[in-house]
Every structure is written in C-alpha cells, then in structure tokens.
C-alpha positions as CSV (number, residue, x, y, z in Angstrom):
1,M,-72.3,-55.6,-26.0
2,S,-70.2,-57.2,-28.7
3,I,-66.8,-58.8,-28.1
4,A,-65.7,-56.8,-31.1
5,T,-65.1,-53.5,-29.4
6,K,-62.8,-52.2,-32.2
7,T,-60.7,-50.4,-29.6
8,G,-57.7,-52.5,-30.5
9,D,-58.0,-51.7,-34.2
10,D,-55.2,-49.1,-33.8
11,G,-52.7,-51.7,-32.5
12,S,-53.3,-50.9,-28.8
13,T,-54.9,-52.8,-26.0
14,A,-55.9,-52.1,-22.4
15,L,-54.2,-53.1,-19.3
16,M,-56.4,-53.6,-16.2
17,Y,-58.2,-50.4,-15.4
18,G,-58.1,-49.2,-18.9
19,R,-54.5,-47.8,-19.5
20,R,-53.8,-48.2,-23.2
21,V,-50.5,-49.7,-24.4
22,P,-49.2,-51.0,-27.7
23,K,-50.0,-54.6,-28.4
24,T,-46.2,-55.1,-28.7
25,D,-45.8,-54.0,-25.0
26,A,-43.7,-56.5,-23.0
27,R,-46.5,-56.9,-20.5
28,V,-48.9,-57.9,-23.2
29,A,-46.4,-60.5,-24.4
30,A,-46.0,-61.8,-20.9
31,Y,-49.6,-62.1,-19.9
32,G,-50.6,-63.2,-23.5
33,T,-48.1,-66.0,-23.3
34,C,-49.5,-67.0,-19.9
35,D,-52.9,-67.1,-21.6
36,E,-51.4,-69.4,-24.3
37,L,-50.0,-71.5,-21.5
38,N,-53.4,-71.8,-19.9
39,A,-54.8,-73.0,-23.2
40,A,-52.0,-75.5,-23.5
41,L,-52.7,-76.8,-20.0
42,G,-56.4,-77.1,-21.1
43,M,-55.2,-79.4,-23.8
44,V,-53.3,-81.4,-21.1
45,R,-56.5,-81.8,-19.2
46,A,-58.3,-82.9,-22.3
47,F,-55.7,-85.4,-23.5
48,C,-54.3,-86.7,-20.2
49,S,-56.3,-89.2,-18.2
50,E,-53.5,-89.7,-15.6
51,P,-55.0,-88.3,-12.4
52,L,-51.6,-87.3,-10.9
53,V,-51.3,-84.8,-13.8
54,S,-54.8,-83.9,-14.8
55,E,-56.1,-83.2,-11.3
56,A,-53.3,-80.8,-10.6
57,V,-53.7,-78.9,-13.9
58,L,-57.0,-77.2,-13.1
59,E,-55.6,-75.6,-9.9
60,I,-52.6,-74.4,-11.9
61,Q,-54.9,-72.9,-14.5
62,K,-56.6,-71.0,-11.8
63,D,-53.3,-69.8,-10.5
64,L,-52.4,-68.6,-14.0
65,V,-55.4,-66.2,-13.9
66,T,-53.7,-64.6,-10.9
67,V,-50.3,-64.5,-12.7
68,M,-52.0,-62.9,-15.8
69,G,-53.9,-60.3,-13.7
70,E,-50.8,-59.2,-11.9
71,L,-48.8,-58.9,-15.1
72,A,-51.6,-56.8,-16.6
73,V,-51.6,-54.1,-14.0
74,A,-49.7,-50.9,-14.4
75,A,-47.5,-49.8,-11.5
76,E,-49.8,-46.9,-10.8
77,D,-52.8,-49.2,-10.4
78,R,-51.3,-52.0,-8.2
79,A,-52.8,-50.6,-4.9
80,K,-56.2,-50.5,-6.5
81,Y,-55.7,-54.0,-7.8
82,A,-54.7,-55.3,-4.4
83,E,-58.0,-54.2,-2.9
84,K,-59.9,-56.8,-5.0
85,Y,-57.4,-59.3,-6.4
86,A,-54.6,-61.5,-5.1
87,F,-50.9,-61.4,-6.1
88,V,-48.8,-64.5,-6.8
89,T,-47.6,-65.8,-3.4
90,E,-44.8,-67.9,-2.1
91,A,-47.4,-70.5,-1.1
92,M,-48.4,-70.9,-4.8
93,V,-44.7,-71.6,-5.7
94,D,-44.4,-74.0,-2.7
95,R,-47.4,-76.1,-4.0
96,L,-45.5,-76.6,-7.3
97,T,-42.3,-77.4,-5.5
98,A,-44.1,-80.0,-3.4
99,Q,-45.5,-81.7,-6.5
100,I,-42.0,-81.8,-8.0
101,Q,-40.6,-83.3,-4.9
102,G,-43.4,-85.9,-4.8
103,L,-42.7,-86.9,-8.4
104,E,-38.9,-87.2,-7.7
105,Q,-39.3,-89.1,-4.4
106,N,-42.2,-91.4,-5.2
107,H,-41.7,-92.4,-8.9
108,R,-38.9,-94.0,-10.7
109,L,-38.6,-91.6,-13.6
110,N,-36.5,-92.6,-16.5
111,F,-34.3,-89.7,-17.6
112,S,-30.6,-89.3,-17.9
113,H,-30.2,-87.0,-20.9
114,W,-32.0,-84.7,-23.2
115,A,-35.6,-85.8,-23.8
116,T,-37.3,-85.7,-27.3
117,P,-40.9,-84.7,-27.0
118,G,-43.6,-86.9,-28.5
119,G,-43.3,-90.3,-26.8
120,T,-47.0,-90.3,-26.1
121,Q,-49.9,-87.9,-26.9
122,P,-50.3,-86.8,-23.3
123,S,-46.6,-86.2,-22.8
124,A,-46.4,-84.3,-26.0
125,V,-49.1,-81.8,-24.9
126,V,-47.4,-81.5,-21.6
127,E,-44.2,-80.6,-23.4
128,L,-46.0,-78.0,-25.4
129,A,-47.2,-76.5,-22.1
130,R,-43.6,-76.6,-20.8
131,V,-42.1,-74.7,-23.7
132,T,-44.9,-72.2,-23.6
133,C,-44.3,-71.7,-19.9
134,R,-40.6,-71.1,-20.6
135,R,-41.5,-68.4,-23.1
136,A,-43.9,-66.8,-20.6
137,E,-41.0,-66.8,-18.0
138,R,-38.7,-65.1,-20.5
139,Y,-41.2,-62.4,-21.2
140,A,-41.8,-61.9,-17.5
141,C,-38.1,-61.5,-17.0
142,E,-38.0,-59.0,-19.9
143,C,-40.7,-57.0,-18.2
144,R,-38.8,-56.8,-15.0
145,E,-35.6,-55.8,-16.8
146,Q,-37.6,-53.0,-18.5
147,G,-38.7,-51.8,-15.0
148,F,-42.2,-53.1,-14.8
149,P,-43.4,-54.4,-11.4
150,V,-42.9,-58.1,-11.9
151,S,-42.5,-59.9,-8.6
152,G,-39.9,-62.6,-8.0
153,E,-42.8,-64.9,-7.1
154,I,-44.1,-64.7,-10.7
155,I,-40.8,-65.7,-12.1
156,R,-40.3,-68.4,-9.5
157,Y,-43.8,-69.7,-10.2
158,L,-43.3,-69.9,-14.0
159,N,-39.8,-71.5,-13.5
160,R,-41.2,-74.1,-11.1
161,L,-44.2,-74.8,-13.4
162,S,-41.9,-75.5,-16.4
163,D,-39.9,-77.9,-14.3
164,L,-43.1,-79.6,-13.2
165,C,-44.3,-80.0,-16.8
166,W,-40.9,-81.5,-17.7
167,L,-41.3,-84.1,-14.9
168,W,-44.9,-84.8,-15.8
169,A,-43.8,-85.6,-19.4
170,R,-41.1,-88.0,-18.0
171,Y,-43.7,-89.5,-15.6
172,L,-46.2,-90.1,-18.5
173,E,-43.6,-91.6,-20.7
174,T,-42.2,-93.8,-17.9
175,K,-45.7,-95.1,-17.2
176,A,-46.1,-95.9,-20.9
177,G,-42.8,-97.8,-20.9
178,I,-40.9,-95.3,-22.9
C-alpha cells in the first residue's frame, strides 16, 4: 500500500473512522497544528542537551498524540474512540503545571519584560514550539466555538504547555548567561 492514496486530491481528508471533511475544517487545522508542534518539539529534543528540558519533551510528544487523536474524532464517533483510546486528562495538565512550578520555585529565571527569541539555539527552537502551541490552542478554541467536542482539558493542556515552553526558553537563556 502506498502513502499516496490520492483520496485527498479533491481537497478533503479523513477524520478518525473515515468521515471526510474539507482540509480547511477547523478540526484539521487544530490537529494539524498539534502535529507541527510535535515536530517542533522533536527539534527541541534534537537541539537541546539540557536534560531538564529534553527529558520532559518526549513524554509531552506522546501526550500530543492523544491530543491530536481526540481532536480528529467526530462527535458521532467519540464513544467508539473511547473504547480503544484515551482522552486528554486533568492528570496530563497537572504534570505540566508541576513542571512549571518546579521551574519557578527551583531556578532563578531572569525575566522581567518581553523576551526576544533567539538568545541561544536551544531557546530559539523552544520558542518556535511555544508559538506553534499558541496557534494550536487558538485553533482548538475555534473548534469549540464552532460546536465541535473539544474538551476544556485540551485547551488547558495547550495553554499550560505554551507557558512551560516560555519558561524553558528563559531557563535555557539564564543558564547560558543571557
């Protein structure tokens, strides 16, 4: 079987369980941007040797698969999805919150005003992940506003993750003396 199925040549794509929607559908924008975020976090793992950041990223990338899956399910298929797959949970959000609190409590981070990305290569790729995360969050909010079943946990997760990325960038720049 080829990756080139040609089923999207008409400008449509499939949600989980095969329901076809336009590629411009808000759900596609939301889970597609989460896919971009996952790739940006892959760059963080590749460019950042700081264990505090790089070791946490892989677990977050796995969480993003859960986020994308939940966003890619039509309301009519959620019960079927729940039989095999997990939804985003409060515990996932709490893990991010705990990392934020650990950074704030245990490290003297230098920030008092707007930060300009690019102080170091690792902090720059973290900033790219952060802004991609913010865009994913906006699309998830748009989906919910349009009536799609987007849980508050997804929005909280993406909001918390963008905050964590911002702090990681400050942490990396502070360690570099910037």
